[in-house]
N, C-alpha and C positions, 0 to 999 in steps of 0.2 A: 089542263084545267087552270083557270085563272086564280089569282090569289083572292083573298077575302078582303082586301082593302077596298074602300069606296071613297073616292075623293070628291064625290058630289056631281060627277059627270060621267058620260059613257066612254071616256077615254080610257085606254088600256095602259097609258103611260104610268110607269112606276110599279106595274104589277109584275109578279113573278109566278113561281109554281109552288104549291104546297104538296107535301107527301100525302098520298091517300092513306087514311087511318085503317086499322084493323076493324073488323065488323063489330066486335065486342070491345069497343073502345072505352077507356077509363079517363077520368079527369086529367091524370098525369100525362096520358098520351096526347090529349088536346094541347095541354100546356107545352109539352115538348115540341110539337109541330109548330105551334105559334111562335115560341121562343126562337126556334131555329130560323124561321123566316125573318124575324125582327133582327137578330144579331148578325145575320148574314147580309142584311141590306135588301133581301128580295122584297120585303114589305118596306115601301119608302117611308122615311121619317115624315111625320106630319099627316100620313094617310089615315083616313077614318076607318075604323074597325067595326063593321056593322055585325052586330051580334046574330041577328037572324040569318044573314048571308053566310056567316061563318058556320053556324049550325047546319044549314042546308048542304054546304059544300063538304063538311066532315061527316055528314049522315048521323048526327047526334041531336039530342035535345038541347035547348038553350042552357040548361043547368051547368053541365061540364065546361061549356064555353065561358060562362060567367065566372065560374070558379077560377078558370085559367087566367082570365083577364085580370081578376083581382090579384092574383099572384104576380102577374106581370107588372101591374101597377105598383105593387110593394117593391119590386125590384127596380123601378124607374124606367122600364122599357116601354111602357104605355102610360098615358095620362087620361084621366076622366074629366070631361069638361061639362058644365051645366048645359043642358038642353041639346048637347051634341053627342054625348056618349063617349066611347073610348076612341082614342087616336094613338097611333105610333109616336112615341116621344120624338120631338125634333132634335136635330143635331145640336151638340153642345157648343156654346160659344167659346171664344178664346180665353176669356177670364175664368170660366168654369173649368176648362182644361188645365189652366195653370194652377188653379186651386187644387184640383185633384192630384196633380203631380207633387205639389207641395205636401198634401196630406200623405201621399205614398212615401215621400222622402223622410217624413217623420216616422211613419209606421214600419216600412219594410226593412230598412237597414237593422233596426233593433230586432225585428223578427228573425232576420237572417242570422244575426249573432247568437240568438237564443237557440235557433235550430242547429247551429254548428255545435252547440254544447249538448244538444240532445240527440244528434243525428245517429239513427240506426243505419247499419249497412244496407238493409233492404230498401229503406226510404231514399237514400242517396242514390242508390243504383237506379231506382225508378226515375229520379230526376235526371241522371245522366243519360238514361235511354231516351228521354224526351229531347235531349240536345243531340242525339246521335248524328254525326256529320253526314253520313251517307243518306239517311232518311231525310234530314232537314234540307240538304242540298237538292234532293230530288223534288221535294215539295216547293221549294224556291223556284226551281227550274220549271215546274209545272204551273206556277202561279196559283198554288193552292192556298189562297189568303184565308179562307174560312178555316181549314185545318190547322194552318199555322197559328191563327188567332186562338183556337182552342188549346193548342199545345202550350202557348204562352200563358194562358190562364191556369192550365193544369201545373205548369212549372212553378209560377208564383204562389198559387194555393197549396201546392205540394210542400213548399217551404214553410208556409204558416202552419200546415198540418204537423210537419215535424217539430215545430216550435211548441206544439201542444196547447195553443190558446184558441178555443172554439169561437170566442167573440171576434178575434182578429180574423180568423178564417171566414166567418160569416160576412163581415163587413168588407173584407178585401175582395171576396167573391162578387158582391154587389158592385163594387167600385170597378173592378175589371170588366164586368159585364157591360156597364155603362160605357166604358171606354173602348170597347172591342172594335168599333168602326174606325178608330183612329190609329190603328197600327199602320206602319209604313213599310211593310215587307215587300210591297210592289214597287218601291223605289229603288233605283240602282244601288246596290251595296249596302242598303239599310238592313236587310234581312241577315245577311252574313255577319254584319257587325253586331247586331242584336243577339244572335245565337252565339257568337264568340263570347260575348259578355256573359251570357247564360252559363256557358261552360266554365268560365272563371269563377263564377259563384258556386257552381257544383263542385269544383276542385277545392275551394276553400271549405265547403261543407264536408267533403270527404276527409280533408285534413283535420277536421274538428278545430278550426281556427276562427273564433268568433270575430276578432278584429278584422281579418282578412275577408270574411264573409260580409260584414257590414260595409267595408269599404268597396268591395266588388258590386254590391247591390246599389250603393249610392252612385257609383260611377255609371252603372247601367241605366238608372232612372234619369240621371242628368243627361246622358247621351240620348236616351229615348225622346225626351222632351225636346232636346235641340234638333233631333232629326224630324220630329213631328212639325216643329215650327218652320224649318227651312224647306220642308216639302210642300207646305201649304201654298 
């Protein structure tokens, strides 16, 4: 089954596959299907999202599709253009990426420090499990970029959740979702280094050391930005 993207031609280029929804589908299901296609790159950036086409392919009315697209627009994953409708958001430019990393460097070290002061054993254990060496190494060997990207989001958002600030968690989730296509786990050595840095953060959290947690997070974000720039 082809994707629901429509670039204005009959070409299949840039099209992927969408998961077939359940018969009694809800708006949340439509949202999840479309979001997965967007963040995985199966729907090409800049592709037109034809509402009628989407509804036919997913066997639903236009209403849940329209609701899902509105949610995705709020997250920055799709844009609505006059006289053209919805399109998958285009790739971020280098200036925007630099600004997002600058924002994260302001936000996340302080969040990690606060999480270290609040860290419950169960929460830290969940973060450590996301960094499990055997699991991560297998995913890296398999080239499971989509799953690694989601684990990365879960790790960083898990720290924000431990910090106990719902506003930080909400905004960080949106930021990381926008940046998901820019992970460099498929570059030689990048994935191993990133997850080593994650483990150092988790260790600082487990030790309840706010200074070490902030420093480890700062080093990780600076390293991630450098890896992203040199891999371009």
